[in-house]
N, C-alpha and C positions, 0 to 999 in steps of 0.2 A: 107867675111860679117862683118857687121859692127855690134859691140854690142851696145846696148842701153845706150846713155850716157848723152842725155840731158833729157829724159824723166824720172817721179819718179817710182821707184820700186813699191811704194806704195802709195794709197792716196784716195781721195773722189772725185766721179762723180759731186758732185757740184762745184767744182773746175776746174777736170778736164773732162769734157766729154769724153763718149765713143769716139765719133767721132773724136776729137782732139787727143784721144790715139791712135786710128788706123791710123788717119792721119800721125802721127809721126811715128809710127812705121815702115808705109810703106816707108816712107823718110829713115829712118834710116835701112831698111831693115832685120829688127828682125827677129829672129828665137826665138820661146819659147811658152808660155801657158799664157793668159792673164786671170787671174781668176776675176770675178765680182759677189759682193755679194749683192742683192737685198732684198726688203721687199717680194719678189716672191718666192726666193730660190738663190741658186747659178747656175751661170752660166761660161763655159770657152770658150775662143776663142784661138784655135792654128794657130800660126803664121809661116809661111816658106819663107825667103827672102822677108819678109813685106808683103805676101799676105796673106790672110785667107786660111786657107787649112780643118780645122774642125770645129764645131762649136755646143754646146750643152746648152740647156737652156729648162728647163723641160722637156716637151715632144716634144718640137720642135727641130729641127737640121740643121745644113748646114746654108744657107743663111737665111731661116726663122727666126732661131736662133738670127741671128746678128741683123735682122732687128727689132725682137721682144725687144731685149735688148735695142735696140739705142733709145726706148721710155723712159727708165729708166732715172730719171734727179739725183736721190738721190740712194747713194749706196756707197761700198767700192771697190776697185781693187787692185791686186798686179799681177806684172808681173814676171814669172819663165824662165829666159832665158834657152834656150836649143839648144847648137848648132849643135846637131846630125839630121841625114837628117831623111826627114818623105816622104822615097820613096811611090810613088804610089797615095798621096795625092794630088787632084787637087785646083790648086791654082785659088782665082777668082782676078779679076783686082779690086785694092783698089778702085781707083777713082769711078770707076762704081758703085762699091758695096756702097760708100758713099752716091753717088748721089741717089740711089734707098732708101738708109735709110732713107736719108731726106726727100724724098716724102713720103715715108712709113710713117713716125713720123707726118708729117703735115695730111694727113688723118687721122690716127688715133686721133690726136686732135680736127679734126672737127667733128667727131661721136661723140668722148667722151664727146665734149662740149655740145650735144645735151642733155647728162646726168647727167650734172653739173660738167664734169670734171673727170680726170683719179683718183681721189682720194676719189670720191663721193661711200658711201655704200646703199646697198639696201637690202632688205629681199623680199621675197616671199609672196603674199597674197596665200597662202596655200588652204584656202576654196574656190578660184577662178580659181584655176588651173584646175579643173575638165571643163573650159569651154574650155579649148583648144582641138582639135581633138587629138585621141587617137596615132595615128600616128607621127604627129608632136611634142607632148609630148615625146616620144621614141627618135625621132632625135635629139632635145634640150635638152636630160637629163643630158650630162654631164657638159652643162653650168645652168641648173635649180640645179644641185647638188651642184654647188660652190656659188651659190648666198645665204650667211649663216648670213647676217645682221653683219659679221667682216670682209671680205674681201672687200677690194676697187675694183673699175671697174678694174685698171690694173692689180690687183692678179688675178682676174677672167680671163683676157685673156691670162695671162702668164700661167694658169694652164691648159688650153685645149689645144687639137690637132687640133682646127681648126682655119683656118686664122684670124687674129687679127681683122680686117674689118668685117669678117664675125658675129663673136661674137659681136662686139658692134653693129651691125646692129640687131642683133636677141634682143638684150638687150633693143634695143631701140623702136623695135615693142613690148615687153613685157609691157615695160613701157608705151607705148601709150594706152594698153588696160587695165592700171590698174593693172595688174599683179605684178607689182614692186614699193614698196613704200620706200621711202629715212627714213634713220634714223630721219631728221628733222622735215619731215611729220609725224612721229608716235610719237616723242616729241609733235609736236603742237596740234594734236590729242587728247593726254593723256592729256594736258593742258587744253584743251577744255571741256573735258569728266569734270574734277575737277570743272573747273568752274561751268559747268553748275550744278553738283552736290551740289555745295556751294549756288547758287542760289535758288535752288529747297528748301533748308533746310532752308534758310533765309524766303523764301516765306511761308512754311509750318508752321515755329514759328511765322509768322506777323498773319497769319491766326488763329493759337489756342490762340494767345495773344488777338487780336479780339472779339473770341468766348468767352473766359474768360472775357472779360470787358464788352461785352455785357450781359453775365448771371449775374455779379454783380449789374449792375445798374438796377433800377426800370424800368417796361415796360412803355411807353409813353402812351398817350390817343389815338393817331393812332394806336398802336399796339395793344391795349386792344382791340378798335373797330373791326379791323382786325380779331383776335383771336373769338371776338363773331360771326362775321360773317360767319367764317368758320364752327363753329358749328352749328349756326343756317342750314348752308348749309348742312353740315354732317346729321343733325337732320331729315331734308327734305327728303333725299336722302334715309336714314334708314326707313323713315314712306312709301316711295314710292314702295321701296323693300319689306314691309311686305305686301302693299295691294297687289302688282303685284301677291305675292304667295299665297292669296288665293283665290279659287275658290269657286264659288257661290254654294250652295248645289243644288242637282237636284232634290232630291225626299224627299220624307216626311219624310222617316225615317232619313235620313241624317241631314233635318234640328232640328228634333226632338233631336238626339244625340248631335247636336254641341250646341244646347239652354241647353242639361243635362250638359255638360262640363263645360258651361259657369255658370250656376247654381252653381256648385261644386266649382268653383276656389272662387267663389264670398262668400259662406257659410265656406270658410277652414279660419284656423286661417293665419292672415296677417304674411307674411315674412318680419322682420326688412331689409331694403336697406342699403346699406353699403355707406356711402357719405364720400368724402375729410373731413378731419378734418377744422374747421373753422380756418381762419388765426385770430391770436391775434395780436393787435396792442398793444406791451409792451411800456409801457411810460416811458421816462428817469427817472433813480432814481432821488429821491428828489423833482420832478415836484409836484405842489401842487395838491389835488384832483380836485379842481375845476377846474384847467388848464387842467385837463387830460380828462374833455368831460362827468365825470361822477358825480352823486349826491352824498355828503359826506353822511357818514352811519348815522344814526339817533342818537341824542345824548341820554344817558342812562336817565333811568327817575330818578327823584331826589326821595331818600329815603321818608316815610311819616314821617311826624313828628307827 
């Protein structure tokens, strides 16, 4: 068996995609373990004679783990050569596996694109989750528990035991029902609320300033006439209510009693009414008396001679 000679023992997936690594190891008929570290955790793929004999990535194993791992374009890798036999392991034809991996990757990208991409981050609208049927909530609980506002779509997919495309389709359904909100949407809503609050505060301040300005200036003739009309209307309404509340006496005794009460009221000492203080127009200091609209005080009489 050939040892790995032209492939790096470690590196970055951005420079050496997993597809190219597996294809190169297949050509070299490598034996060993390829360890890949991603944002969703660590994965490893065992190779025997250039073919995949075993793979693990989170809860996924075998071919499902390899297909899921091929959707990651960022991360680090390290190959650990191991010439020992792995008897009993079932090898997979590498070319067919890579072709299935490429088709799987394109399908994942299609569904993830409807969500804003594999790097999109969502949070659950917890107040709306009750809209889901209880049985459905139970079935998709593993997905709901992973949507936490920190994990990307790709990391949510990688942490579940369900097929990748199934997870993405469930997330698309939740998104269409308004149960998933992106970080960008939440930030836009926060900014909109702050802007609305600032506008309301500015409007309240403007209204208070207008009211203060109206209180400072003297009333116009039109305003005074309107106030007088309102007072007259109030007086008419009061008189009408008083008249409506007085029932005519029905017997001679009632007429006499009412007349007696009226006589006692007329004979009683008058009660002073409280009137509002008269407005005084204080003239500016230094204004001559004649210009103040008042007669000057009489001159003191000259002493008799």
